N, C-alpha and C positions, 0 to 999 in steps of 0.2 A: 470672558477675561475678567479677572478680579479688579475691582475699582479700589485701589489702595493709595494712589498718589493724591496729594493735596495741592491745590492752587490757592495762594493767598494774595490779596491785593487791597490796597487802601483806596477808597473812593469817597467822594462827597456824599454824606448821608442823604441829602435831598435827591440827588441824582439816583442813588441806589433805590430809594423808595419809589420814585417815578418809574424807573425801568422795571422794577419787580412788579409794579402794578400792571404794566404792559405784559410781562411774562404770565401773570395770573390770567389775564384776559385771553392769552394764547394757550392756556392750559399747560404752561411749562414752569418748572422750578428753575431757580437760578443755576443749579447744577446741570440740569438738562440743557439750558440755553448755552452755558459755557461749553459743554460737551459738543453741542451742535456747532458752535463757532470753531472749536478746535478741529472737528471733522471737516468742516468746509476749508479751513486753512490747509489741512493735510491734502484734501482732494485737489484744491486749486494751486497748491504749492505757493501760496501767498495769501494776502488778505482777501476776503471774499467781497470786497468793495473797493472802489477807486479811492486812492489817497494821493493828493497832490497839493502843491503849494499854490495859492491864488496868484493870478497874473497881476500886473501892475495896476490895471484899472480896478479890479476887484479889491485889491489891497487898499487902494486909495478910498474906495467906497466904504470899506469896513472902518477905516480910520475916520472918515468924515461922519459916518453915522454914529460911531462911538462918541465923537465929540459934539454931536448934535448939529452938524453942518449939512447944508444942502438936502434937507428933508422935505418931502412933500407929505403933508398931512391931509387925510381925507375924512370927511364926516361919516360916510357910509359907502356901501358898494356902488351905488349910483354915482356918487361923487368921484369915486376911484375910476370907474369906467369912463366918465366924462373927461377926466383929466388925461386918461390914456387914449382918448379918441375912439373908444370902442362903442 
């Protein structure tokens, strides 16, 4: 089948660069990755990953962390595990 359709999207330049770096590590071009995404949407008849709104607890956690509230800061992994009780 001939590839003649074009998809255009505006995206943040930094995000584009970071994602295309991942694509290169996977041996994919952006076109191949977009085609793969489209094929998965077609096959699954929806997005190939879960998309949902956060529950109230998660939303409050997002708001708190964005505002710098209720944060636990750890010096290193040992400190993290100690604070978690692991």
